[in-house]
PLY file of the C-alpha trace (Angstrom):
ply
format ascii 1.0
element vertex 350
property float x
property float y
property float z
element edge 349
property int vertex1
property int vertex2
end_header
-15.63 25.48 13.27
-12.72 27.91 13.11
-12.86 30.90 15.41
-14.02 34.14 13.87
-11.45 36.95 13.74
-14.22 39.41 14.45
-17.40 38.31 16.21
-20.77 40.04 16.32
-21.59 41.11 19.84
-23.96 38.91 21.79
-26.40 41.77 22.26
-27.00 41.88 18.52
-27.87 38.21 18.42
-30.25 38.59 21.36
-32.11 41.44 19.71
-32.47 39.39 16.57
-33.78 36.39 18.47
-36.47 38.23 20.41
-37.78 39.97 17.28
-37.65 43.51 18.67
-35.86 44.88 15.61
-36.14 44.20 11.86
-32.75 42.53 11.53
-32.31 39.81 8.93
-29.20 37.61 9.08
-27.96 34.89 6.77
-24.84 32.72 7.01
-22.91 30.52 4.61
-19.51 28.89 4.26
-17.45 30.49 1.49
-13.76 31.42 1.07
-12.95 28.69 3.58
-14.72 30.50 6.40
-18.11 31.54 7.80
-19.63 34.56 6.07
-22.57 36.50 7.45
-24.82 39.19 6.01
-26.89 41.28 8.44
-29.51 43.66 7.00
-31.37 46.16 9.14
-34.70 47.89 8.59
-35.99 46.05 5.52
-38.91 43.75 4.91
-37.83 40.13 5.07
-38.43 39.45 1.37
-36.23 42.36 0.29
-33.57 41.52 2.85
-33.57 37.87 1.82
-33.16 38.84 -1.83
-30.28 41.18 -1.00
-28.50 38.57 1.11
-28.97 35.93 -1.60
-27.38 38.25 -4.19
-24.37 38.77 -1.92
-23.95 35.07 -1.22
-24.16 34.27 -4.93
-21.47 36.84 -5.64
-19.24 35.40 -2.94
-19.56 31.94 -4.48
-18.76 33.35 -7.93
-15.61 35.01 -6.62
-14.65 31.87 -4.71
-14.92 29.89 -7.94
-13.00 32.55 -9.89
-10.12 33.09 -7.48
-9.49 29.77 -5.73
-5.74 29.24 -5.67
-5.52 25.45 -5.67
-8.90 24.04 -6.72
-10.07 24.35 -10.35
-10.70 28.03 -11.09
-9.84 30.75 -13.58
-6.89 31.70 -11.36
-5.54 28.16 -10.96
-5.75 27.72 -14.74
-3.61 30.81 -15.14
-1.07 29.44 -12.69
-0.86 26.17 -14.60
-0.15 28.12 -17.77
2.54 30.21 -16.06
4.33 27.04 -14.93
4.38 25.82 -18.54
5.49 29.21 -19.92
2.29 29.59 -21.90
-0.03 32.61 -22.22
-3.58 32.11 -21.06
-6.81 34.03 -21.54
-8.20 35.94 -18.56
-11.42 37.90 -18.15
-11.26 41.70 -17.89
-12.19 41.42 -14.21
-9.38 39.00 -13.41
-6.86 41.10 -15.34
-7.94 44.17 -13.38
-7.53 42.32 -10.08
-4.06 41.07 -11.00
-2.93 44.55 -12.04
-4.41 46.09 -8.91
-2.65 43.52 -6.71
0.59 44.38 -8.50
0.18 48.05 -7.53
-0.38 47.12 -3.88
2.68 44.87 -4.00
4.82 47.74 -5.26
3.39 50.09 -2.65
4.27 47.64 0.13
7.84 47.25 -1.07
7.09 43.64 -1.95
5.94 42.41 1.45
2.44 42.04 0.01
3.27 39.60 -2.78
0.48 37.40 -4.18
2.99 35.80 -6.60
4.43 33.56 -3.83
1.72 30.92 -4.04
4.50 28.39 -4.60
5.94 29.12 -1.16
2.48 28.93 0.41
1.99 25.55 -1.25
5.37 24.23 -0.09
4.46 25.13 3.49
1.22 23.15 3.11
-1.17 26.09 3.43
-2.84 25.63 0.05
-5.03 23.04 1.69
-8.04 22.83 3.97
-5.98 20.95 6.58
-2.39 21.49 7.67
0.19 18.89 8.59
2.87 19.67 11.22
5.75 19.12 8.82
8.52 21.55 7.89
9.12 21.94 4.15
12.33 21.03 2.41
14.80 23.89 2.86
16.18 23.45 -0.66
12.73 23.94 -2.19
12.30 27.17 -0.25
15.76 28.35 -1.28
14.98 27.61 -4.94
11.76 29.61 -4.82
13.48 32.52 -3.10
16.16 32.49 -5.79
13.48 32.48 -8.51
12.01 35.59 -6.82
8.45 35.47 -8.21
6.85 38.92 -8.43
3.58 40.34 -9.73
5.68 42.47 -12.09
6.66 39.23 -13.87
3.20 39.16 -15.46
2.64 40.48 -18.97
-0.64 41.34 -20.69
-1.46 41.16 -24.38
-4.61 42.70 -25.90
-7.43 40.39 -26.99
-7.15 38.78 -30.37
-9.52 39.92 -33.10
-13.08 39.04 -32.17
-12.13 38.06 -28.60
-12.79 39.88 -25.33
-10.21 38.32 -23.03
-6.62 39.47 -22.70
-3.77 36.99 -22.76
-1.72 36.87 -19.56
1.74 35.35 -19.38
4.65 35.23 -16.95
8.32 35.51 -17.75
8.96 33.67 -14.50
7.59 30.10 -14.28
7.87 30.25 -10.48
4.98 32.72 -10.30
1.92 31.16 -8.68
-0.66 33.79 -7.84
-2.56 33.36 -4.57
-5.04 36.18 -3.88
-5.96 34.94 -0.42
-4.82 38.27 1.05
-6.91 40.26 -1.42
-10.09 38.39 -2.31
-12.06 38.88 0.91
-11.59 42.63 0.83
-12.62 42.78 -2.82
-15.67 40.66 -1.99
-16.70 43.05 0.80
-16.71 45.99 -1.58
-18.69 43.99 -4.14
-21.23 43.11 -1.43
-21.77 46.77 -0.57
-22.23 47.67 -4.24
-24.81 44.90 -4.71
-26.77 45.87 -1.61
-26.84 49.51 -2.64
-28.06 48.57 -6.12
-31.03 46.86 -4.45
-31.85 49.90 -2.34
-30.57 48.43 0.94
-29.09 51.20 3.08
-28.13 49.47 6.32
-26.12 46.26 6.49
-23.07 44.59 7.97
-21.10 42.00 5.99
-18.62 39.72 7.75
-16.26 37.37 5.90
-14.47 35.42 8.60
-13.54 38.58 10.48
-13.17 40.98 7.57
-16.14 43.29 8.11
-17.69 46.23 6.29
-20.55 48.49 7.40
-23.27 50.07 5.32
-25.41 52.68 7.06
-26.31 52.06 10.68
-27.93 49.53 12.99
-31.01 51.57 13.71
-30.18 54.74 15.60
-26.66 53.62 16.44
-23.58 52.52 14.52
-22.85 48.87 13.97
-20.86 47.47 16.87
-18.29 44.72 16.45
-15.64 43.01 18.52
-12.03 42.30 17.55
-11.23 38.68 18.34
-8.62 38.05 21.01
-5.85 36.01 19.31
-5.32 33.69 22.27
-8.62 33.67 24.19
-12.31 33.24 23.36
-14.16 36.49 22.86
-13.15 40.01 21.94
-10.04 41.86 23.05
-11.77 45.15 22.18
-14.95 46.53 20.63
-15.59 49.43 18.30
-18.43 51.18 16.55
-18.19 50.72 12.81
-19.59 53.63 10.85
-21.05 53.83 7.36
-18.43 53.02 4.74
-15.85 51.72 7.20
-14.24 48.29 7.11
-12.06 46.26 9.47
-9.56 43.67 8.31
-7.59 41.36 10.60
-4.62 39.11 9.86
-3.75 36.64 12.60
-1.60 33.62 13.35
-4.47 31.68 14.92
-6.63 30.35 12.09
-4.36 28.84 9.44
-1.37 27.42 11.27
0.26 24.30 12.66
2.47 23.71 15.69
5.65 21.66 15.78
7.97 21.21 18.77
6.16 23.97 20.63
6.53 26.52 17.81
3.66 28.00 15.83
3.94 28.29 12.04
1.22 30.45 10.46
0.21 30.92 6.82
1.46 34.51 6.72
4.85 34.24 5.04
7.55 36.85 4.68
8.34 36.85 0.92
11.90 37.94 1.69
12.72 34.88 3.81
10.12 32.32 2.74
9.34 31.74 6.42
6.16 32.18 8.48
6.20 35.46 10.37
7.11 35.17 14.05
6.61 37.63 16.88
3.13 38.83 15.88
-0.22 37.40 16.92
-2.56 39.69 14.99
-2.92 42.94 13.08
-6.16 44.87 12.60
-6.68 47.76 10.20
-9.66 50.12 10.10
-10.18 51.65 6.65
-12.83 53.99 5.29
-14.15 55.43 2.07
-13.75 54.06 -1.44
-12.59 50.42 -1.52
-12.52 50.29 2.28
-13.00 46.53 2.30
-10.05 45.93 0.01
-7.79 48.38 1.82
-8.51 46.87 5.24
-7.74 43.38 3.93
-4.62 44.05 1.86
-2.87 46.51 4.16
-3.00 44.24 7.22
-0.52 41.87 5.54
2.54 44.13 5.10
1.93 45.52 8.59
1.91 41.98 10.02
5.08 41.08 8.12
6.83 44.28 9.23
6.53 43.17 12.88
6.98 45.19 16.02
10.01 47.08 14.75
8.52 48.18 11.43
4.75 48.14 11.75
4.29 51.91 12.09
6.32 52.59 8.95
4.25 49.99 7.12
1.02 51.73 8.20
2.32 54.96 6.68
3.52 53.32 3.47
0.06 51.83 2.95
-1.52 55.26 3.57
-3.56 54.20 6.61
-4.07 55.84 10.00
-5.98 53.34 12.17
-4.13 50.12 12.96
-3.09 47.87 15.83
-0.60 45.06 16.22
-0.58 42.45 18.98
2.91 41.10 19.58
4.00 37.65 20.77
3.65 38.67 24.42
0.12 40.02 23.92
1.10 43.69 24.13
-1.02 45.93 21.91
0.79 48.43 19.72
-1.59 50.85 18.03
-1.92 54.26 16.48
-3.52 57.00 18.54
-6.26 57.25 15.92
-7.09 53.57 16.45
-6.94 53.89 20.24
-9.68 56.53 20.13
-12.03 54.08 18.41
-11.55 51.09 20.71
-12.93 50.01 24.04
-10.80 47.22 25.51
-12.56 44.36 27.25
-9.89 44.12 29.97
-8.66 47.32 31.58
-5.36 45.55 32.30
-4.54 45.11 28.61
-1.07 46.54 28.00
-1.18 49.06 25.18
1.53 51.09 23.50
-0.02 53.96 21.48
2.03 55.95 18.96
1.10 58.99 16.82
0 1
1 2
2 3
3 4
4 5
5 6
6 7
7 8
8 9
9 10
10 11
11 12
12 13
13 14
14 15
15 16
16 17
17 18
18 19
19 20
20 21
21 22
22 23
23 24
24 25
25 26
26 27
27 28
28 29
29 30
30 31
31 32
32 33
33 34
34 35
35 36
36 37
37 38
38 39
39 40
40 41
41 42
42 43
43 44
44 45
45 46
46 47
47 48
48 49
49 50
50 51
51 52
52 53
53 54
54 55
55 56
56 57
57 58
58 59
59 60
60 61
61 62
62 63
63 64
64 65
65 66
66 67
67 68
68 69
69 70
70 71
71 72
72 73
73 74
74 75
75 76
76 77
77 78
78 79
79 80
80 81
81 82
82 83
83 84
84 85
85 86
86 87
87 88
88 89
89 90
90 91
91 92
92 93
93 94
94 95
95 96
96 97
97 98
98 99
99 100
100 101
101 102
102 103
103 104
104 105
105 106
106 107
107 108
108 109
109 110
110 111
111 112
112 113
113 114
114 115
115 116
116 117
117 118
118 119
119 120
120 121
121 122
122 123
123 124
124 125
125 126
126 127
127 128
128 129
129 130
130 131
131 132
132 133
133 134
134 135
135 136
136 137
137 138
138 139
139 140
140 141
141 142
142 143
143 144
144 145
145 146
146 147
147 148
148 149
149 150
150 151
151 152
152 153
153 154
154 155
155 156
156 157
157 158
158 159
159 160
160 161
161 162
162 163
163 164
164 165
165 166
166 167
167 168
168 169
169 170
170 171
171 172
172 173
173 174
174 175
175 176
176 177
177 178
178 179
179 180
180 181
181 182
182 183
183 184
184 185
185 186
186 187
187 188
188 189
189 190
190 191
191 192
192 193
193 194
194 195
195 196
196 197
197 198
198 199
199 200
200 201
201 202
202 203
203 204
204 205
205 206
206 207
207 208
208 209
209 210
210 211
211 212
212 213
213 214
214 215
215 216
216 217
217 218
218 219
219 220
220 221
221 222
222 223
223 224
224 225
225 226
226 227
227 228
228 229
229 230
230 231
231 232
232 233
233 234
234 235
235 236
236 237
237 238
238 239
239 240
240 241
241 242
242 243
243 244
244 245
245 246
246 247
247 248
248 249
249 250
250 251
251 252
252 253
253 254
254 255
255 256
256 257
257 258
258 259
259 260
260 261
261 262
262 263
263 264
264 265
265 266
266 267
267 268
268 269
269 270
270 271
271 272
272 273
273 274
274 275
275 276
276 277
277 278
278 279
279 280
280 281
281 282
282 283
283 284
284 285
285 286
286 287
287 288
288 289
289 290
290 291
291 292
292 293
293 294
294 295
295 296
296 297
297 298
298 299
299 300
300 301
301 302
302 303
303 304
304 305
305 306
306 307
307 308
308 309
309 310
310 311
311 312
312 313
313 314
314 315
315 316
316 317
317 318
318 319
319 320
320 321
321 322
322 323
323 324
324 325
325 326
326 327
327 328
328 329
329 330
330 331
331 332
332 333
333 334
334 335
335 336
336 337
337 338
338 339
339 340
340 341
341 342
342 343
343 344
344 345
345 346
346 347
347 348
348 349
């Protein structure tokens, strides 16, 4: 089982096991990772129903947005490669247009149109082979310069409900792996609220969102250490807040002592080097989506540009762990964290 980017604290599991608190938890495997829904303070039947609704929604989104297995998104990509328009649901159109806005905001470092590069590197797969891709294929994709702005949208035909989506660039292959988990978190919160559930924590492989509280205290989570078991730091997650982490330690392969992770720089076509992990704490409307999406351009920006990337994505609470394990973080983020090791080297900035 792959390590979780963010792990629930052991104390929470112990309280659940001894039955001292009304905490219902359910796990599943979706989006290629472990997902967990924790619901506090509800009768088991209501909690079970709420968790089941969330899990069903996660599976629906998985089936809608999968980049390389049969899905609505992969069908679109096949049509783009053949220079043909293809019908897309209003929801999928909205997601594509929203991802385009984030791409523009990031200056192109968040670019879901580079699924072709991700595929060439072997990361559109459940297993990764330690093989470098052909340099000419990477150069060709970089020259083609696929962008979300290459997509065009036509209104539905008479009597139809689905817009037609096309791409002027056949190299566009949309991969929403850096977007889907955050969107799913926000959908989970909406579903739980619709069912009258006020206190819950939803964790999708380390992307976490909080609803309400865990009894009389906030939800408490740990940020996974990128090179060791356990948490590098803990924080209290308040109502409406979400944490998203991008790291080089889940989807990667090693070759000749060098690590190649799935997080690619769209400008070079190469896996990002020099960064182990980035964590963003977001709050308010669409907190899940913001925490997920914004961690990517910050990761790609690296040590020299991460703070500017935080500003460009309109966030305040972020940390970056560099190749040597040094923690670079905003002062706002520092105030929220308790580091597990007092010897952790940190470099706070305003």
